[in-house]
N, C-alpha and C positions, 0 to 999 in steps of 0.2 A: 296241712302241716301247721303246728302251732307256732306263734310268733317267737316263743322261747327257743324252739328248735332252729328256726331261721337265724335268730341272733347268735346262737352257738356256732352254727356253720360259718357265719360271717367272721366271728372272733377267731375261730381256728384258721380260717382262710387267710386273715390278716397276719396271724402269727407265722404261718407257713411262708407267706409272701415276704415278710420282714426277714425271716431266718434265711430263706434261700437267696434273697437279693440284698443282704446286709451291706455288701461291698459297694453296691450301686446306690442304695437308698440312704445310707448314713452319710451325712455331709462331711464328716471328718473321721480321721482314724480314732478308734476308741482309746488309744494310748497317747495321743498327741496332746500336749499341754500348751496352753495359750497364755501369752503375757497379759492380755486383757481378760483372762478367765478368772482372775482374782481381783478383789477390791484392793485399795491401798493398804487396808489392814490385814490383807492376806486371807480374807474370807471368800467363800464361793459367791458367784454373782447370780442374781435371780433370773428367771426366764426373760428372754428378750428376743428381738427380731433375729439376731445372729445365733444365739443359743436358745433354742425353743424351750428346752427343759431346764435351762440354767447350766451351771458348771458345778463340778464337784470340788472336793477339798484340795485337789492338785491342779485345778484349772482346766480339766478336761470336759469336753462337751457331753452332758448327761444324755441328751437325745441319741447321740451316736452309740454311747455305751449301752443304753437300754435296747437299741435295735440289735446290737451284737449279742447282748444277753439273751434275746429271744432265740438266736441261733443255738446258744449253749443249752437253753432249756429244752428246745425241740430235739436236739441231738440226744441229750440224756433221756428225755421222755420217751423217744422212739427206741433207742438202743437198750436202755435199762429195762423199760417195760416190756419190750419185745423179748429180751432174754428171759425175764421173769415169767412171761406167759409161756414161752417155749419149755423152760424147765418144769414149771408147774403142770403143763399139759402132759409132758412125757411121764412124769411121776404119777399123775392121776390116772392116766390111761393104762399104764403098766400095772399099777396096783389094783385098779378096778377090774381089769380083764383077767389077769393071772390069779389074783387073790391068793389064798393059801399063805404060806410063810413069807413069800415075796411081798404080797400085798400088805401083810401085817407089818413087816419090817419097814417098808416105805412109809406107810401111814403113821406108824409110831414115831418115826423120825420127823415126819411132818408135824405131828402133834407136839413133839419136843421143841421144834423151831417156833411154833406158835406160842409157846409158853414165854418166850423172851420178847419183851417190847421191841418192836421193829426199829424204832428210833435209837434206843439204847444200843441194840446190836449193831446198827449202822455206824453209830459213833465209835464203838470199839473197833470195828473193822477198818473204818476210815483212819483211825488213829494209828493202827498197826501198819498199814500200807502208806506209802508216800502219796499224798493227795494230788490228783490230777483229774482231768475231765473223764478219762476212760476208767480210772480206778474208781471214781465216784459212781459211774454207771454200773460197774461190776458189783460194787458194794450194795447198791440199791437193788440190783437184780437178785443178789443172794439173800436178801431179807424179804422180798416182796412176792416170791413165788408160792408161798405156802397157801394163800387164800385161793388162788386159782387151782392149785393141786387138789384141795379139798372139794371144791365145786365139781371139777372134772371127774374126780374119783366117784362121787355120789351118782352122777349121771351115767358114768360108764358101767357101774354095777347095775343100775336100773336097765340099761340097754342090753347088757350081756345076759340078763335073766329074762328078757322079753321073748315072746313066742316066735317072732319072725327070725330072731337070731338062732334059736334052737332048731327051727325048721330048716334054715339054711345050713346049719352045721350037720344035720342029719343026712342031707343029700351030698355030703362030701366036701363042703367048703373048708378051706384051710383057715388058720387063725389070721394069717396075713390078709387074706381076701376079706374076711369078716371085719377086720379093723379098718382097712382102707376103703372098702365099698359100702359098709353099713354103719359102723359105729362112728368113725371120724366125721363123715358128713353131717350126722346128727349133732355132733359136738361143736362144729365150726361156728354156728350162730352164738352159742354161749361164750366160746373163747373170744370171738370178735367183740361182743358187748363188754365183757369184763376186761378185755384188753384195752378198749377205749376208755372205760372208767378208770383204769389203773394209771393212765397218763397223768391225770390230775394229782394222784397220790405221789407219783414219781417227781413231778415238778415241785410239789410242796416239800418233799423230803430233800431234794437237791438244794432248794432255797434254804432250808433249815440247816443243813450241813455246811453250806457256804457261809451262812450268817454266823455259825459257831466257829468258823475259821478252819474247818477240816474238810471242806468241800473243794470246789473249783478254786484254784489259787490265783490271786492277782499276778500279772496285769490282765489275764483273761477275764473279760467281763461276764458276770453272772448276776442275775437280779438279787440273789441272796448276798453275794459279797459286795455288791454296790451298797446295800443297806448296812452291811457290817462295816465297810470303810467309812461311811458318812454318818453313822449313828450319833457321833459326838456333836453334830450340827443339827440335831433334831429340833431344837427350839428356835434356832436362828435361821436355819435353811430347811424347813420341813419338806420342801419338794424333793429333796435328795432321798427321803425315806418313803414318802407317800406315793411318788410316781412308780418306782419299781414294785412297791407293795401292792399298788392297784393292778399292775400288770400280772402279778402272781395270782391275785384274787380273780381277775377276769378269766385267765386261762384255766384255772382250776374249775371255776363254775361252768365255763363253756364246755370243757370235756365231760363233765358230769352230765350236763344237759344233752350233749351229743350222744353219750352212752344211753341215756334214757330214751332218746328218739330212736336209736337203733334197736333197742329192746322192743319198743312198741311196734316198730316196723316189721321186725323179724317174728315176734311172738304176738299174734293177734289176740291171744287170751289175756295178755297183760293189761292191767288197768292203768290208763294214762293218769298222770298226776294233774291236778287242777292248776290252771294258770294263776 
């Protein structure tokens, strides 16, 4: 196993640990303000022995908020991406296996959705609905399912036209049996790989929506809204922007590398990327 794969597993493992144990790991409540969390001029304090990542514009511990933000990112990453993969897989399998007018209708709708920039569509949907953690997850799922649908559709068509499927159908196998016993098992590796890769896209989109003020709303901590809240202190307290930004970058890269590692493990014919 390459060192990049090991590193990606470690980063994802740390994210899961922080998200699952936020209430035990975080030294303070993410919403608690401290009298000594601001300078005499009312500015955030820099990193110190008490506040490892410093404090934000309201005197809250940034380290605690970043840890709780990991929980937000993981929940949205898993829920939104899981829902997107489920929707895309159902659409792709249905269209690829049935084909005909049903397949044409589903894939033309998929093509129509792909014509709209995902971020613009997410901004419109997030602006229509009242922003919250679960609404953001739903919005991201509704705009991210099209890629996996197209991929699953292509592979399903290829499998449905293969010789072993035709032979199994000739001996009396039902459509349900063919889908569950022959087609779906061949699609699971692809769905798993692209599902893992999609987490990074989901985390980045959540951070973008929160930064724009239409994602997860304060006081619920999110890496995106932490940057949004503290951007006015970018020059005087850069740690308020760089630390959550670095967390977003590390998680996005880690899930991409993890997806690559899974693809190389599952598909022996794939060419590994050079370190």
